C-alpha positions as CSV (number, residue, x, y, z in Angstrom):
1,M,-20.8,-42.5,14.0
2,S,-18.9,-42.0,17.3
3,V,-15.5,-40.3,16.9
4,A,-13.0,-40.4,19.7
5,I,-9.6,-40.0,18.0
6,A,-7.6,-37.8,20.3
7,A,-4.7,-37.9,22.6
8,D,-5.2,-38.1,26.4
9,P,-6.4,-34.5,27.2
10,T,-4.8,-34.7,30.7
11,A,-1.4,-35.7,29.5
12,C,-0.2,-32.2,28.7
13,R,-2.3,-30.2,31.0
14,D,-0.7,-27.7,33.4
15,T,-3.0,-26.0,35.9
16,S,-0.5,-23.1,36.3
17,G,-1.6,-21.8,32.8
18,L,1.8,-22.6,31.2
19,L,0.8,-25.0,28.4
20,P,3.4,-27.2,26.7
21,V,4.2,-26.2,23.1
22,L,6.3,-27.5,20.4
23,G,9.8,-26.1,20.2
24,R,10.0,-25.3,23.9
25,D,13.4,-27.1,24.2
26,V,14.9,-26.0,20.8
27,T,18.4,-24.6,21.1
28,V,19.9,-22.1,18.7
29,P,23.5,-21.0,18.0
30,L,24.7,-17.6,19.1
31,V,27.2,-15.5,17.0
32,T,29.3,-15.0,20.1
33,G,29.6,-18.8,20.6
34,G,27.6,-21.6,22.2
35,E,23.9,-22.3,22.1
36,V,20.9,-21.2,24.2
37,T,17.3,-22.3,24.5
38,Y,15.3,-20.3,22.0
39,A,12.9,-17.7,23.4
40,A,10.0,-17.5,20.9
41,L,8.4,-14.1,21.6
42,D,6.6,-13.5,18.3
43,Y,3.3,-15.1,19.2
44,A,1.3,-12.3,17.5
45,A,2.6,-13.4,14.2
46,S,2.3,-17.2,14.7
47,A,2.1,-19.0,18.0
48,P,3.8,-22.3,18.5
49,A,1.5,-25.3,18.3
50,L,0.3,-26.8,21.6
51,Q,1.7,-30.2,22.3
52,R,-1.9,-31.3,22.9
53,V,-2.8,-30.2,19.4
54,W,0.1,-32.0,17.8
55,D,-0.7,-35.2,19.7
56,D,-4.4,-35.0,18.6
57,V,-3.4,-34.5,15.0
58,A,-0.9,-37.4,15.2
59,A,-3.6,-39.7,16.7
60,Y,-6.0,-38.9,13.8
61,A,-3.4,-39.1,11.0
62,P,-3.6,-42.9,10.4
63,Y,-7.4,-42.5,9.9
64,Y,-7.2,-39.6,7.4
65,G,-9.6,-39.9,4.6
66,S,-11.6,-37.8,2.1
67,V,-14.2,-35.5,3.6
68,H,-17.9,-35.5,2.4
69,R,-16.8,-37.7,-0.5
70,G,-16.7,-41.3,0.3
71,A,-18.7,-44.2,1.6
72,G,-15.8,-45.9,3.2
73,Y,-15.2,-46.0,7.0
74,L,-12.2,-43.6,7.0
75,S,-14.1,-41.1,4.8
76,Q,-17.1,-41.2,7.1
77,L,-14.9,-40.9,10.2
78,S,-13.0,-37.9,8.7
79,T,-16.3,-36.3,7.8
80,E,-17.7,-36.7,11.3
81,L,-14.4,-35.4,12.7
82,F,-14.6,-32.3,10.5
83,E,-18.2,-31.5,11.4
84,N,-17.4,-32.2,15.1
85,A,-14.7,-29.5,14.8
86,R,-17.3,-27.1,13.4
87,R,-19.5,-27.8,16.5
88,T,-16.6,-27.4,18.8
89,V,-15.6,-24.0,17.4
90,A,-19.2,-22.9,17.5
91,G,-19.3,-23.7,21.2
92,F,-15.9,-22.1,21.8
93,L,-17.2,-18.8,20.3
94,G,-20.6,-18.9,22.0
95,C,-22.4,-18.9,18.6
96,R,-26.1,-18.6,18.3
97,A,-28.1,-21.6,17.1
98,E,-28.7,-20.1,13.6
99,D,-25.0,-19.0,13.1
100,Q,-22.8,-20.6,10.5
101,V,-19.1,-21.6,11.1
102,V,-17.1,-21.5,7.8
103,F,-13.6,-22.9,7.7
104,T,-11.2,-20.7,5.7
105,R,-7.5,-20.4,5.4
106,S,-6.9,-17.5,7.8
107,T,-8.4,-14.3,9.3
108,T,-7.5,-12.5,6.0
109,D,-9.3,-15.1,4.0
110,S,-12.3,-14.9,6.3
111,L,-12.7,-11.2,6.0
112,N,-12.2,-11.3,2.2
113,L,-15.0,-13.9,2.1
114,L,-17.3,-11.6,4.1
115,A,-16.3,-8.7,1.8
116,R,-17.5,-10.8,-1.2
117,A,-20.8,-11.4,0.6
118,L,-21.7,-7.8,1.3
119,P,-25.1,-6.7,-0.1
120,A,-25.0,-4.2,-2.9
121,G,-24.4,-0.7,-1.8
122,C,-23.1,-1.7,1.6
123,Q,-21.0,1.0,3.4
124,V,-18.1,-0.2,5.5
125,F,-16.7,1.6,8.5
126,V,-13.2,0.7,9.7
127,F,-10.7,2.5,11.9
128,E,-7.3,3.4,10.5
129,T,-5.8,1.4,13.4
130,E,-6.8,-2.0,11.9
131,H,-4.5,-4.7,10.7
132,H,-4.3,-4.8,6.9
133,A,-6.4,-8.0,7.0
134,S,-9.4,-6.0,8.2
135,L,-8.5,-2.7,6.6
136,L,-8.1,-3.7,3.0
137,P,-10.6,-6.4,1.9
138,W,-13.5,-3.9,1.4
139,R,-12.4,-2.6,-2.0
140,D,-15.8,-3.2,-3.7
141,A,-17.7,-1.3,-1.0
142,R,-18.0,2.3,0.0
143,V,-15.4,2.6,2.8
144,T,-15.3,5.2,5.5
145,C,-11.9,5.1,7.3
146,L,-12.1,6.5,10.8
147,D,-9.4,8.4,12.7
148,A,-7.4,6.6,15.4
149,P,-9.1,7.2,18.8
150,R,-7.1,8.0,21.9
151,T,-9.5,6.4,24.4
152,P,-12.1,3.6,24.2
153,R,-14.9,6.1,24.8
154,Q,-13.6,8.2,21.9
155,A,-13.7,5.1,19.7
156,V,-17.4,4.6,20.4
157,E,-18.2,8.3,20.0
158,T,-16.3,8.5,16.7
159,L,-18.2,5.5,15.3
160,E,-21.6,6.9,16.5
161,R,-21.0,10.2,14.7
162,A,-19.9,8.4,11.5
163,L,-22.9,6.1,11.5
164,A,-25.3,9.0,12.3
165,D,-24.0,10.9,9.2
166,R,-24.3,7.9,6.8
167,D,-26.8,7.6,4.1
168,C,-29.9,6.1,5.8
169,G,-31.6,3.0,4.6
170,G,-28.7,1.0,3.0
171,P,-26.8,-1.8,4.6
172,A,-23.7,-1.0,6.6
173,L,-20.9,-3.0,8.3
174,V,-18.4,-2.0,11.0
175,C,-15.1,-3.9,11.1
176,V,-13.1,-3.7,14.3
177,T,-10.3,-5.5,16.1
178,G,-10.7,-7.1,19.5
179,A,-7.1,-6.5,20.5
180,S,-4.5,-4.5,18.6
181,N,-1.7,-6.5,16.9
182,V,0.6,-3.5,17.5
183,T,-0.2,-2.4,21.1
184,G,-2.1,-5.4,22.4
185,E,-4.8,-3.0,23.8
186,L,-8.3,-4.3,24.2
187,W,-11.0,-2.5,22.2
188,P,-14.5,-1.8,23.5
189,V,-16.2,-4.4,21.3
190,R,-19.5,-4.7,23.2
191,Q,-20.0,-0.9,23.2
192,L,-19.0,-0.6,19.5
193,A,-21.5,-3.4,18.6
194,A,-24.3,-1.6,20.5
195,A,-23.5,1.6,18.6
196,A,-23.5,-0.2,15.3
197,H,-26.8,-2.0,15.9
198,A,-28.4,1.2,17.2
199,H,-27.8,2.8,13.8
200,G,-28.9,-0.2,11.8
201,A,-25.4,-1.5,11.0
202,R,-23.8,-4.9,11.5
203,I,-20.3,-5.6,13.0
204,V,-17.6,-8.1,12.3
205,L,-14.9,-8.7,15.0
206,D,-11.3,-9.4,14.0
207,A,-10.4,-11.7,16.9
208,A,-7.0,-12.9,15.5
209,Q,-5.2,-11.4,18.5
210,L,-8.1,-11.7,21.0
211,A,-9.1,-15.3,20.7
212,P,-5.8,-16.8,21.9
213,H,-5.8,-14.6,25.0
214,H,-9.4,-14.0,26.1
215,P,-12.7,-15.7,25.8
216,V,-14.7,-14.5,22.8
217,D,-18.5,-15.0,23.1
218,V,-20.4,-13.9,20.0
219,T,-23.7,-13.8,21.9
220,D,-22.3,-11.9,24.9
221,L,-20.5,-9.3,22.7
222,D,-23.5,-9.2,20.3
223,V,-21.3,-9.1,17.2
224,D,-22.6,-10.4,13.9
225,W,-19.5,-12.2,12.8
226,V,-16.1,-13.1,14.2
227,A,-12.9,-14.1,12.3
228,F,-9.7,-15.6,13.6
229,S,-6.8,-17.8,12.5
230,G,-5.6,-21.2,13.8
231,H,-1.9,-20.3,13.5
232,K,-2.4,-17.6,16.2
233,L,-4.5,-20.0,18.4
234,Y,-1.7,-22.6,18.9
235,A,-2.9,-24.6,15.8
236,P,-0.7,-23.5,12.9
237,F,-2.0,-25.7,10.1
238,G,-3.3,-23.1,7.6
239,C,-6.9,-22.9,8.7
240,G,-9.1,-20.1,9.9
241,V,-12.7,-19.4,10.8
242,L,-15.5,-17.0,9.9
243,A,-18.5,-17.5,12.2
244,G,-21.8,-15.6,12.4
245,R,-25.0,-14.6,10.7
246,A,-26.0,-16.9,7.9
247,D,-28.2,-14.6,5.8
248,W,-25.6,-12.5,3.9
249,L,-23.5,-15.6,3.4
250,R,-26.4,-17.6,2.1
251,A,-27.4,-14.9,-0.3
252,A,-23.9,-14.4,-1.7
253,E,-22.3,-16.2,-4.6
254,P,-20.0,-18.9,-3.4
255,Y,-16.5,-17.6,-2.5
256,L,-15.0,-20.3,-4.7
257,A,-16.9,-22.3,-7.3
258,G,-16.4,-26.0,-7.3
259,G,-17.1,-29.4,-5.8
260,G,-18.5,-29.3,-2.2
261,A,-20.1,-25.9,-2.7
262,S,-22.6,-27.3,-5.2
263,R,-25.7,-29.3,-4.3
264,S,-26.6,-30.2,-7.9
265,V,-25.1,-29.5,-11.3
266,T,-27.0,-30.0,-14.6
267,R,-26.3,-29.4,-18.3
268,S,-29.2,-27.7,-20.1
269,S,-30.3,-28.5,-23.6
270,E,-28.8,-25.1,-24.6
271,G,-25.4,-26.3,-23.5
272,T,-25.2,-24.2,-20.4
273,V,-24.3,-25.4,-16.9
274,D,-26.9,-24.8,-14.2
275,V,-25.9,-25.0,-10.5
276,E,-27.8,-25.3,-7.3
277,W,-25.5,-24.1,-4.5
278,H,-25.6,-25.3,-0.9
279,E,-27.1,-22.8,1.6
280,N,-25.1,-24.0,4.6
281,A,-21.4,-23.4,5.4
282,A,-20.4,-25.7,2.6
283,R,-21.5,-23.0,0.1
284,H,-18.2,-21.2,0.8
285,E,-16.0,-24.3,1.4
286,A,-15.5,-25.5,-2.2
287,G,-12.8,-28.2,-2.8
288,S,-11.5,-30.7,-0.4
289,P,-11.5,-29.1,3.1
290,N,-8.5,-28.9,5.4
291,V,-9.7,-31.4,7.9
292,I,-6.4,-31.5,9.8
293,G,-6.5,-27.8,10.1
294,A,-10.1,-27.8,11.4
295,H,-9.3,-30.6,13.8
296,S,-6.3,-28.8,15.1
297,I,-8.3,-25.6,15.8
298,A,-10.9,-27.6,17.6
299,S,-8.2,-29.3,19.7
300,A,-6.8,-25.9,20.6
301,C,-10.2,-24.6,21.5
302,K,-10.7,-27.6,23.9
303,A,-7.3,-27.2,25.4
304,L,-7.8,-23.5,26.2
305,T,-11.3,-24.0,27.5
306,E,-10.3,-27.0,29.7
307,T,-7.3,-25.1,31.2
308,G,-9.6,-22.2,32.1
309,W,-9.6,-18.6,31.0
310,D,-9.2,-17.3,34.5
311,T,-6.0,-19.2,34.9
312,L,-4.7,-18.3,31.4
313,V,-5.5,-14.6,31.7
314,A,-4.0,-14.3,35.2
315,R,-0.7,-15.8,34.1
316,E,-0.5,-13.7,31.0
317,Q,-1.2,-10.5,33.0
318,H,1.8,-11.5,35.2
319,L,4.0,-11.7,32.0
320,I,2.7,-8.4,30.8
321,R,3.6,-6.7,34.1
322,T,7.1,-8.3,34.0
323,V,7.8,-6.9,30.5
324,S,6.1,-3.5,30.9
325,E,7.7,-2.7,34.3
326,G,11.1,-4.0,33.1
327,L,11.0,-1.8,29.9
328,A,9.8,1.2,31.9
329,Q,13.0,1.1,33.9
330,I,15.0,1.7,30.7
331,P,14.9,5.5,30.0
332,E,15.5,5.1,26.3
333,V,12.5,2.8,25.8
334,R,9.1,4.2,24.8
335,I,6.2,1.7,24.8
336,L,3.6,2.5,22.1
337,S,0.0,3.0,23.1
338,L,-3.2,4.5,21.9
339,F,-5.2,4.3,25.1
340,G,-2.5,4.9,27.7
341,D,0.0,2.8,29.7
342,D,-2.7,1.5,32.0
343,A,-5.1,0.3,29.3
344,P,-6.0,-3.4,29.4
345,R,-4.0,-5.4,26.9
346,V,-3.1,-8.9,25.8
347,G,0.5,-10.1,25.6
348,V,1.5,-7.9,22.7
349,I,3.8,-4.9,23.4
350,S,5.5,-2.7,20.8
351,F,8.2,-0.1,21.6
352,V,11.0,2.0,20.2
353,V,14.4,2.7,21.7
354,A,16.0,6.2,21.4
355,G,19.1,6.1,19.2
356,W,18.5,2.6,17.9
357,S,17.1,1.2,14.7
358,S,14.5,-1.3,15.6
359,A,15.9,-3.7,13.0
360,H,19.3,-3.5,14.6
361,L,18.1,-4.2,18.1
362,A,15.9,-7.1,16.9
363,A,18.8,-8.6,15.0
364,A,21.0,-8.4,18.1
365,L,18.4,-10.0,20.3
366,S,18.3,-12.9,18.0
367,A,22.0,-13.3,17.1
368,E,23.4,-12.6,20.6
369,Y,20.7,-13.8,22.9
370,G,18.6,-16.3,21.0
371,I,15.4,-14.2,21.4
372,G,12.9,-14.0,18.6
373,V,10.9,-10.8,18.3
374,R,9.5,-8.9,15.3
375,D,10.5,-5.5,14.0
376,G,8.8,-3.4,11.3
377,L,5.3,-2.1,10.8
378,F,3.3,-5.2,11.6
379,C,0.9,-5.0,8.7
380,A,-0.7,-2.0,10.3
381,H,1.0,0.9,8.6
382,P,-1.5,3.7,9.4
383,L,-1.5,2.8,13.1
384,V,2.3,2.7,13.3
385,R,2.4,6.0,11.5
386,T,0.1,7.5,14.1
387,L,2.0,6.0,17.1
388,L,5.5,7.0,15.8
389,G,4.4,10.4,14.6
390,G,5.9,10.1,11.2
391,D,5.6,8.4,7.8
392,P,6.8,4.8,8.1
393,Q,9.4,3.7,5.6
394,T,10.5,0.2,4.5
395,P,11.8,-1.4,7.7
396,G,15.4,-2.6,7.7
397,G,18.9,-1.3,8.1
398,C,21.4,-1.2,10.9
399,G,22.6,1.5,13.2
400,A,20.8,4.6,14.6
401,P,17.8,6.1,12.9
402,A,18.8,8.0,9.8
403,A,19.3,11.7,10.0
404,A,16.8,12.1,7.1
405,S,14.1,10.9,9.6
406,G,15.1,13.5,12.1
407,G,16.4,10.7,14.4
408,K,12.9,9.3,14.7
409,S,12.2,5.6,14.6
410,L,10.7,4.5,11.3
411,N,9.5,1.2,12.7
412,A,9.1,-0.5,16.0
413,I,9.9,-3.7,17.9
414,R,7.1,-6.0,19.0
415,V,7.4,-8.6,21.7
416,S,4.5,-11.0,22.1
417,F,3.8,-14.0,24.2
418,G,1.1,-16.3,25.5
419,A,0.2,-19.6,27.2
420,G,3.4,-21.3,26.1
421,T,5.8,-18.7,27.3
422,P,7.9,-19.5,30.4
423,D,8.7,-16.7,32.8
424,E,12.4,-17.1,32.1
425,H,11.9,-16.0,28.5
426,V,10.4,-12.6,29.2
427,V,12.9,-12.0,32.0
428,R,15.7,-12.8,29.6
429,F,14.2,-10.5,27.0
430,V,14.1,-7.5,29.4
431,D,17.6,-8.2,30.6
432,A,18.9,-8.4,27.0
433,V,17.3,-5.1,26.0
434,R,18.7,-3.4,29.1
435,E,22.2,-4.8,28.4
436,L,22.1,-3.8,24.7
437,V,21.0,-0.3,25.4
438,R,23.6,0.2,28.1
439,E,26.6,-1.6,26.6
440,G,25.9,-1.9,22.9
441,T,26.2,-5.0,20.7
442,R,29.0,-7.4,20.9
443,W,29.0,-8.1,17.2
444,Q,29.1,-6.2,13.9
445,Y,26.0,-6.0,11.7
446,R,25.3,-5.1,8.1
447,T,22.3,-4.5,5.9
448,Q,21.5,-7.2,3.5
449,D,18.4,-7.2,1.3
450,G,16.9,-4.5,3.5
451,R,17.4,-6.5,6.7
452,C,19.9,-6.1,9.5
453,V,22.0,-9.3,9.8
454,P,25.2,-10.3,11.6
455,A,28.3,-9.6,9.6
456,V,30.2,-12.9,9.0
């Protein structure tokens, strides 16, 4: 069956690298009066959906049907659309012919699925700098948590030493991010993969922050698996991907037991239920799959590929320079970094401001300037602890950092952006930070439920 349910791919294309996204014209009220166009600068948490993705989903919606379940036309069409999405994602990631692409709910779900598929006795190596999604799923394995490196080379050397000291013979897995969700810094994935394989280990790449900003090629990077989320790839419909080697996935018990994962179910004369499970990706996709989510991820993959990574990366680097150079001119600001200020990074920058609670500054940016950023620990507590030089506490509260902390910031502010961010938004952000630091807030704020909010 031929499937061609999609909006015109040229309708929303911009060769400048600025892609139309939903919400780009939304206005929000300011506590000081009036309204302003909202500057969404929290892409690292969830990026706005591309207009192209939304149009493709809308074009398919009237044809929505059950997947892998029915003989009717809409069911067959939906099934083919779902499987086409799998092939599109495989191409986007440069997967090997024998790799499997499993649709999940998110990066977190993908890595938990892989954790359930680890062979018995597997040892997992993970840096303390990881997001909790890649730091925490390995509870049933032997976990070695590695210290935060201060250079890419140190990261490789640290891993090599740890792998050399491990118990020989058993299975091992390395889990590493492609780009930090706190600092935006790029990690030496190809070198880490080479180190892992040289010591008989496998490697999974957390590409949640990398895939929306840079090409990710499984074959070129020589990683065994890659995981990412649609909601960070301009397709926020509750879908994620785990792609890579099939053998561990095929040998593992299904992630969820139920329809779709089973090939045949019989009832024995003894009254037991016997199951023959699928050996392909369906083995770990029990239940009715999220066909709209898969279709939206495929649409985003096509949009980014067709725009061209050279164009997208060049424009994002321009935005990074605008923010970095602007913040560097504010003496009170300290940008957080593991590898140094000149380290390559994606559009994710975290910082602290001397004398300010990060929650207070973030609240003022929203209430007085219509700018949305994130403050806190960014689900990477050990990394933030290392970068701030202290023990992070529950984020929240207004005013200067408490005396009990020695005046140190207990959390940070993160600004993040991407293909849908206009230049004006990052310029407005830098100007707003400068103005707040020099002149203070124009409104009173109070702490409510641990958060800093404008006082009514």
